[in-house]
VEXSE-688532 format. One record per residue (C-alpha): x, y, z. Coordinates in steps of 0.05 Angstrom, whole numbers. Layout:
<recs>
+--------+--------+--------+
!   east !  north !     up !
+--------+--------+--------+
!      X !      Y !      Z !
...
+--------+--------+--------+
</recs>
This chain:
<recs>
+--------+--------+--------+
!   east !  north !     up !
+--------+--------+--------+
!   -960 !   -831 !  -1901 !
!   -987 !   -784 !  -1953 !
!   -945 !   -749 !  -2006 !
!   -928 !   -681 !  -1977 !
!   -931 !   -651 !  -2047 !
!  -1005 !   -671 !  -2052 !
!  -1019 !   -639 !  -1985 !
!   -986 !   -574 !  -2006 !
!  -1020 !   -572 !  -2075 !
!  -1089 !   -598 !  -2055 !
!  -1100 !   -590 !  -1981 !
!  -1176 !   -589 !  -1989 !
!  -1175 !   -659 !  -2018 !
!  -1139 !   -685 !  -1956 !
!  -1184 !   -646 !  -1910 !
!  -1245 !   -674 !  -1944 !
!  -1216 !   -744 !  -1935 !
!  -1205 !   -731 !  -1861 !
!  -1276 !   -706 !  -1853 !
!  -1303 !   -767 !  -1889 !
!  -1266 !   -811 !  -1840 !
!  -1292 !   -771 !  -1781 !
!  -1220 !   -749 !  -1764 !
!  -1186 !   -684 !  -1748 !
!  -1177 !   -641 !  -1811 !
!  -1137 !   -588 !  -1774 !
!  -1077 !   -635 !  -1778 !
!  -1072 !   -615 !  -1851 !
!  -1061 !   -541 !  -1834 !
!  -1013 !   -559 !  -1778 !
!   -973 !   -602 !  -1826 !
!   -970 !   -548 !  -1880 !
!   -946 !   -497 !  -1829 !
!   -890 !   -540 !  -1801 !
!   -871 !   -565 !  -1871 !
!   -860 !   -492 !  -1890 !
!   -814 !   -483 !  -1830 !
!   -778 !   -548 !  -1848 !
!   -765 !   -524 !  -1919 !
!   -739 !   -458 !  -1894 !
!   -692 !   -495 !  -1847 !
!   -668 !   -539 !  -1904 !
!   -654 !   -478 !  -1946 !
!   -617 !   -443 !  -1890 !
!   -575 !   -505 !  -1877 !
!   -558 !   -513 !  -1950 !
!   -539 !   -439 !  -1957 !
!   -491 !   -439 !  -1898 !
!   -462 !   -507 !  -1918 !
!   -449 !   -481 !  -1989 !
!   -414 !   -421 !  -1958 !
!   -373 !   -468 !  -1916 !
!   -353 !   -509 !  -1976 !
!   -333 !   -447 !  -2015 !
!   -292 !   -422 !  -1956 !
!   -257 !   -489 !  -1951 !
!   -231 !   -482 !  -2022 !
!   -207 !   -411 !  -2006 !
!   -169 !   -435 !  -1945 !
!   -130 !   -484 !  -1987 !
!   -104 !   -429 !  -2033 !
!    -90 !   -377 !  -1978 !
!    -26 !   -364 !  -1940 !
!     -2 !   -328 !  -1877 !
!    -49 !   -279 !  -1842 !
!   -102 !   -288 !  -1895 !
!   -104 !   -363 !  -1883 !
!   -108 !   -353 !  -1807 !
!   -167 !   -305 !  -1816 !
!   -202 !   -353 !  -1862 !
!   -191 !   -411 !  -1813 !
!   -222 !   -369 !  -1757 !
!   -281 !   -354 !  -1802 !
!   -287 !   -428 !  -1818 !
!   -294 !   -444 !  -1744 !
!   -353 !   -396 !  -1739 !
!   -385 !   -425 !  -1802 !
!   -376 !   -496 !  -1775 !
!   -416 !   -477 !  -1714 !
!   -470 !   -445 !  -1757 !
!   -474 !   -508 !  -1801 !
!   -481 !   -552 !  -1740 !
!   -535 !   -508 !  -1711 !
!   -572 !   -504 !  -1778 !
!   -568 !   -579 !  -1787 !
!   -595 !   -591 !  -1717 !
!   -653 !   -544 !  -1732 !
!   -667 !   -579 !  -1798 !
!   -666 !   -648 !  -1764 !
!   -712 !   -623 !  -1709 !
!   -763 !   -597 !  -1758 !
!   -757 !   -659 !  -1802 !
!   -774 !   -703 !  -1742 !
!   -832 !   -658 !  -1720 !
!   -860 !   -657 !  -1791 !
!   -856 !   -732 !  -1794 !
!   -894 !   -740 !  -1728 !
!   -951 !   -697 !  -1753 !
!   -952 !   -729 !  -1823 !
!   -961 !   -797 !  -1791 !
!  -1025 !   -774 !  -1757 !
!  -1060 !   -768 !  -1824 !
!  -1098 !   -828 !  -1851 !
!  -1094 !   -848 !  -1924 !
!  -1133 !   -806 !  -1974 !
!  -1200 !   -839 !  -1988 !
!  -1217 !   -871 !  -2055 !
!  -1271 !   -826 !  -2086 !
!  -1315 !   -888 !  -2093 !
!  -1311 !   -907 !  -2020 !
!  -1379 !   -898 !  -1983 !
!  -1379 !   -842 !  -1933 !
!  -1403 !   -856 !  -1862 !
!  -1392 !   -899 !  -1800 !
!  -1390 !   -973 !  -1786 !
!  -1462 !   -986 !  -1807 !
!  -1459 !   -945 !  -1871 !
!  -1427 !   -998 !  -1915 !
!  -1456 !  -1014 !  -1983 !
!  -1476 !  -1085 !  -2001 !
!  -1445 !  -1100 !  -2069 !
!  -1473 !  -1170 !  -2078 !
!  -1504 !  -1230 !  -2044 !
!  -1478 !  -1298 !  -2065 !
!  -1517 !  -1362 !  -2048 !
!  -1581 !  -1370 !  -2008 !
!  -1580 !  -1384 !  -1933 !
!  -1599 !  -1456 !  -1920 !
!  -1669 !  -1471 !  -1896 !
!  -1664 !  -1521 !  -1839 !
!  -1719 !  -1570 !  -1821 !
!  -1693 !  -1568 !  -1750 !
!  -1670 !  -1514 !  -1702 !
!  -1597 !  -1500 !  -1722 !
!  -1545 !  -1499 !  -1667 !
!  -1491 !  -1447 !  -1661 !
!  -1417 !  -1464 !  -1665 !
!  -1409 !  -1466 !  -1589 !
!  -1461 !  -1522 !  -1582 !
!  -1434 !  -1558 !  -1643 !
!  -1363 !  -1551 !  -1617 !
!  -1382 !  -1584 !  -1551 !
!  -1421 !  -1640 !  -1585 !
!  -1363 !  -1656 !  -1631 !
!  -1308 !  -1645 !  -1580 !
!  -1280 !  -1593 !  -1628 !
!  -1279 !  -1528 !  -1589 !
!  -1265 !  -1520 !  -1515 !
!  -1274 !  -1449 !  -1490 !
!  -1280 !  -1468 !  -1417 !
!  -1210 !  -1498 !  -1412 !
!  -1185 !  -1442 !  -1457 !
!  -1210 !  -1391 !  -1406 !
!  -1181 !  -1431 !  -1349 !
!  -1112 !  -1433 !  -1380 !
!  -1107 !  -1367 !  -1418 !
!  -1165 !  -1323 !  -1395 !
!  -1228 !  -1297 !  -1429 !
!  -1233 !  -1301 !  -1505 !
!  -1186 !  -1360 !  -1508 !
!  -1201 !  -1431 !  -1533 !
!  -1174 !  -1499 !  -1551 !
!  -1188 !  -1532 !  -1618 !
!  -1188 !  -1607 !  -1608 !
!  -1200 !  -1668 !  -1651 !
!  -1247 !  -1649 !  -1709 !
!  -1236 !  -1575 !  -1693 !
!  -1161 !  -1580 !  -1701 !
!  -1168 !  -1621 !  -1764 !
!  -1216 !  -1570 !  -1794 !
!  -1169 !  -1512 !  -1780 !
!  -1110 !  -1548 !  -1810 !
!  -1152 !  -1565 !  -1871 !
!  -1173 !  -1492 !  -1880 !
!  -1100 !  -1470 !  -1876 !
!  -1076 !  -1521 !  -1926 !
!  -1133 !  -1507 !  -1973 !
!  -1121 !  -1432 !  -1971 !
!  -1046 !  -1438 !  -1981 !
!  -1057 !  -1488 !  -2039 !
!  -1106 !  -1441 !  -2073 !
!  -1064 !  -1379 !  -2064 !
!  -1002 !  -1415 !  -2089 !
!  -1041 !  -1438 !  -2150 !
!  -1059 !  -1365 !  -2163 !
!   -985 !  -1346 !  -2163 !
!   -973 !  -1325 !  -2091 !
!   -907 !  -1343 !  -2058 !
!   -921 !  -1379 !  -1992 !
!   -887 !  -1348 !  -1930 !
!   -885 !  -1365 !  -1857 !
!   -865 !  -1298 !  -1827 !
!   -842 !  -1277 !  -1758 !
!   -898 !  -1256 !  -1711 !
!   -853 !  -1214 !  -1667 !
!   -835 !  -1150 !  -1703 !
!   -796 !  -1087 !  -1686 !
!   -827 !  -1017 !  -1680 !
!   -809 !   -993 !  -1750 !
!   -846 !  -1052 !  -1781 !
!   -908 !  -1043 !  -1738 !
!   -909 !   -968 !  -1746 !
!   -894 !   -972 !  -1820 !
!   -956 !  -1012 !  -1835 !
!   -999 !   -963 !  -1795 !
!  -1016 !  -1006 !  -1735 !
!   -988 !   -959 !  -1681 !
!  -1040 !   -905 !  -1696 !
!  -1114 !   -919 !  -1691 !
!  -1102 !   -994 !  -1679 !
!  -1049 !   -986 !  -1625 !
!  -1096 !  -1004 !  -1568 !
!  -1106 !  -1073 !  -1598 !
!  -1032 !  -1088 !  -1606 !
!   -993 !  -1130 !  -1556 !
!   -926 !  -1097 !  -1538 !
!   -870 !  -1135 !  -1503 !
!   -837 !  -1075 !  -1469 !
!   -775 !  -1111 !  -1443 !
!   -753 !  -1129 !  -1514 !
!   -790 !  -1072 !  -1550 !
!   -824 !  -1118 !  -1599 !
!   -896 !  -1127 !  -1619 !
!   -939 !  -1188 !  -1631 !
!   -973 !  -1181 !  -1698 !
!  -1048 !  -1178 !  -1706 !
!  -1041 !  -1201 !  -1778 !
!   -984 !  -1226 !  -1822 !
!   -997 !  -1164 !  -1864 !
!   -945 !  -1130 !  -1819 !
!   -884 !  -1174 !  -1831 !
!   -904 !  -1184 !  -1904 !
!   -908 !  -1109 !  -1915 !
!   -841 !  -1098 !  -1881 !
!   -807 !  -1155 !  -1919 !
!   -781 !  -1106 !  -1971 !
!   -771 !  -1047 !  -1924 !
!   -717 !   -998 !  -1949 !
!   -712 !  -1034 !  -2016 !
!   -721 !  -1014 !  -2089 !
!   -757 !  -1066 !  -2130 !
!   -754 !  -1078 !  -2205 !
!   -820 !  -1052 !  -2233 !
!   -817 !  -1104 !  -2288 !
!   -824 !  -1159 !  -2236 !
!   -886 !  -1130 !  -2204 !
!   -935 !  -1150 !  -2179 !
!   -901 !  -1191 !  -2126 !
!   -952 !  -1232 !  -2088 !
!   -941 !  -1267 !  -2021 !
!   -987 !  -1310 !  -1979 !
!   -969 !  -1313 !  -1906 !
!   -993 !  -1361 !  -1853 !
!   -986 !  -1341 !  -1780 !
!  -1020 !  -1338 !  -1713 !
!  -1049 !  -1269 !  -1699 !
!  -1056 !  -1233 !  -1633 !
!  -1106 !  -1178 !  -1616 !
!  -1123 !  -1147 !  -1549 !
!  -1195 !  -1133 !  -1571 !
!  -1195 !  -1070 !  -1530 !
!  -1260 !  -1031 !  -1533 !
!  -1302 !  -1093 !  -1547 !
!  -1323 !  -1108 !  -1476 !
!  -1388 !  -1147 !  -1478 !
!  -1387 !  -1154 !  -1554 !
!  -1386 !  -1224 !  -1586 !
!  -1364 !  -1257 !  -1522 !
!  -1396 !  -1324 !  -1538 !
!  -1352 !  -1374 !  -1574 !
!  -1294 !  -1358 !  -1619 !
!  -1320 !  -1300 !  -1662 !
!  -1276 !  -1248 !  -1627 !
!  -1214 !  -1277 !  -1593 !
!  -1144 !  -1257 !  -1573 !
!  -1108 !  -1309 !  -1615 !
!  -1127 !  -1341 !  -1681 !
!  -1094 !  -1368 !  -1745 !
!  -1099 !  -1333 !  -1811 !
!  -1075 !  -1340 !  -1882 !
!  -1062 !  -1271 !  -1912 !
!  -1049 !  -1248 !  -1983 !
!  -1003 !  -1188 !  -1994 !
!   -985 !  -1153 !  -2059 !
!   -932 !  -1103 !  -2080 !
!   -951 !  -1072 !  -2147 !
!   -946 !  -1010 !  -2190 !
!   -992 !   -950 !  -2178 !
!  -1024 !   -962 !  -2246 !
!  -1046 !  -1033 !  -2230 !
!  -1067 !  -1025 !  -2157 !
!  -1142 !  -1017 !  -2169 !
!  -1146 !  -1078 !  -2214 !
!  -1105 !  -1118 !  -2165 !
!  -1155 !  -1099 !  -2111 !
!  -1210 !  -1130 !  -2153 !
!  -1168 !  -1192 !  -2164 !
!  -1156 !  -1200 !  -2089 !
!  -1231 !  -1196 !  -2077 !
!  -1245 !  -1247 !  -2131 !
!  -1195 !  -1296 !  -2101 !
!  -1229 !  -1289 !  -2034 !
!  -1296 !  -1302 !  -2066 !
!  -1267 !  -1363 !  -2101 !
!  -1247 !  -1393 !  -2033 !
!  -1317 !  -1386 !  -2006 !
!  -1351 !  -1407 !  -2070 !
!  -1312 !  -1472 !  -2069 !
!  -1338 !  -1486 !  -1999 !
!  -1409 !  -1468 !  -2021 !
!  -1422 !  -1421 !  -1962 !
!  -1471 !  -1363 !  -1973 !
!  -1440 !  -1294 !  -1965 !
!  -1447 !  -1221 !  -1980 !
!  -1394 !  -1171 !  -2004 !
!  -1390 !  -1103 !  -1970 !
!  -1359 !  -1038 !  -1993 !
!  -1335 !  -1012 !  -1925 !
!  -1352 !   -940 !  -1906 !
!  -1299 !   -887 !  -1895 !
!  -1304 !   -884 !  -1819 !
!  -1291 !   -959 !  -1813 !
!  -1232 !   -967 !  -1860 !
!  -1171 !   -962 !  -1815 !
!  -1117 !   -911 !  -1827 !
!  -1077 !   -947 !  -1882 !
!  -1133 !   -967 !  -1930 !
!  -1164 !   -919 !  -1979 !
!  -1217 !   -971 !  -1997 !
!  -1236 !  -1039 !  -1968 !
!  -1282 !  -1096 !  -1986 !
!  -1306 !  -1145 !  -1933 !
!  -1338 !  -1213 !  -1944 !
!  -1387 !  -1235 !  -1891 !
!  -1408 !  -1308 !  -1890 !
!  -1478 !  -1330 !  -1868 !
!  -1475 !  -1360 !  -1798 !
!  -1542 !  -1394 !  -1785 !
!  -1528 !  -1407 !  -1711 !
!  -1521 !  -1332 !  -1701 !
!  -1576 !  -1315 !  -1751 !
!  -1533 !  -1263 !  -1785 !
!  -1474 !  -1251 !  -1830 !
!  -1404 !  -1247 !  -1800 !
!  -1339 !  -1222 !  -1829 !
!  -1291 !  -1276 !  -1853 !
!  -1246 !  -1239 !  -1902 !
!  -1227 !  -1168 !  -1923 !
!  -1187 !  -1138 !  -1981 !
!  -1155 !  -1069 !  -1975 !
!  -1120 !  -1022 !  -2023 !
!  -1068 !   -983 !  -1984 !
!  -1039 !   -946 !  -2045 !
!   -970 !   -917 !  -2027 !
!   -988 !   -902 !  -1954 !
!   -949 !   -961 !  -1925 !
!   -893 !   -960 !  -1976 !
!   -876 !   -887 !  -1960 !
!   -870 !   -904 !  -1886 !
!   -830 !   -967 !  -1901 !
!   -790 !   -935 !  -1957 !
!   -805 !   -987 !  -2011 !
!   -797 !   -962 !  -2082 !
!   -794 !   -990 !  -2152 !
!   -752 !   -971 !  -2213 !
!   -770 !   -981 !  -2286 !
!   -732 !   -970 !  -2351 !
!   -788 !   -928 !  -2379 !
!   -785 !   -872 !  -2328 !
!   -729 !   -834 !  -2294 !
!   -719 !   -843 !  -2219 !
!   -761 !   -885 !  -2173 !
!   -832 !   -885 !  -2148 !
!   -865 !   -915 !  -2087 !
!   -899 !   -982 !  -2098 !
!   -971 !   -993 !  -2079 !
!   -990 !  -1046 !  -2028 !
!  -1053 !  -1087 !  -2020 !
!  -1074 !  -1141 !  -1971 !
!  -1130 !  -1192 !  -1968 !
!  -1150 !  -1248 !  -1922 !
!  -1150 !  -1317 !  -1954 !
!  -1178 !  -1351 !  -1892 !
!  -1188 !  -1326 !  -1821 !
!  -1192 !  -1394 !  -1790 !
!  -1235 !  -1384 !  -1727 !
!  -1290 !  -1349 !  -1765 !
!  -1285 !  -1397 !  -1824 !
!  -1294 !  -1454 !  -1774 !
!  -1357 !  -1421 !  -1749 !
!  -1384 !  -1415 !  -1819 !
!  -1369 !  -1488 !  -1837 !
!  -1397 !  -1518 !  -1773 !
!  -1461 !  -1478 !  -1774 !
!  -1476 !  -1484 !  -1848 !
!  -1459 !  -1557 !  -1855 !
!  -1490 !  -1583 !  -1790 !
!  -1539 !  -1641 !  -1787 !
!  -1595 !  -1652 !  -1738 !
!  -1555 !  -1701 !  -1696 !
!  -1499 !  -1650 !  -1686 !
!  -1452 !  -1681 !  -1737 !
!  -1423 !  -1636 !  -1791 !
!  -1413 !  -1653 !  -1864 !
!  -1343 !  -1632 !  -1888 !
!  -1342 !  -1588 !  -1950 !
!  -1316 !  -1629 !  -2007 !
!  -1256 !  -1585 !  -2021 !
!  -1231 !  -1595 !  -1949 !
!  -1239 !  -1671 !  -1946 !
!  -1170 !  -1688 !  -1972 !
!  -1140 !  -1654 !  -1910 !
!  -1193 !  -1672 !  -1859 !
!  -1191 !  -1745 !  -1879 !
!  -1266 !  -1757 !  -1871 !
!  -1332 !  -1736 !  -1901 !
!  -1369 !  -1722 !  -1836 !
!  -1345 !  -1695 !  -1769 !
!  -1370 !  -1735 !  -1710 !
!  -1347 !  -1742 !  -1638 !
!  -1302 !  -1802 !  -1630 !
+--------+--------+--------+
</recs>
């Protein structure tokens, strides 16, 4: 949610952001109009309530016929107060509905455009030159007995899979490695709930543009999360944090669930785009002043993870139309996947400024300034396991179909080379 004061004072900035995202800028005018009515309703309510309070004091001092008359007037004022309060509440709710339709204001440095208009910030590492025809992760998964998409589809439908033997060991190694590295960097490890209530899901911005990809269990009115960003963001919902203790950094491990609506026919082979996968997420609550630097730090930690595994990758500055509603800027890392012959996303890092904290009502208080302010939130993927598995299998494959285990993962895998046993 955007600060309504910013919208009133600089509507063109917000309209420009909406245009940059390819979204409806008329929402800004609609919001300003209803906000005006809301403020008038608040003023009317406060005026009649003040009159009611003044009258109440007069009633206490009055006697006889004067008191009876004042009591009769008080009844009429009570009805007016009730009516004014109802009108205020109605307009507050309507304003809130419209305000939540606006996406976060873009960072001025974010590239403008659609999905293909990202900017490549850097390339790290050179794609390996094979002296044999490299296999993709589906072939390697079958040879190793590591990935079983056929039985996955039989049991759970399309875009489902089993990880078995070496595949299961590799995923567990990736999780443990990511958690260990994040903890070393000062993140607090968390295993969060993956069923969340509507305020948590809506507060993080996943019931807007992303709603079609969210699983909703109607009977219990709860949602399966598509990322542990949701429960981590909502962890401090309706709390005021001590600014002196910021940043607070959490790393959450969880299964993630996505319907993948609108991707019919896209990336249907293997485990690149699936309904369930494991992920280790980094999430930060910080001050507005430090958010941009924290964004850079998140990206560097993600790069460190991939650098340690010696997998070639490129870093993208994602264009405005592909950001998602909560982020005002996002960096993606795409690993080289030789079996696919292209780069594929494995991590992302987003700065959500105060967009989520306003919706979730998370503030901070410091001794230096009066009152409170909304914290800024950021999130970044430490490891998205299914896609990281693809990158490891395809980059470290050998001609016989075995796969060398990256050195940093060997303590958890328990072997140097993955072979079928």
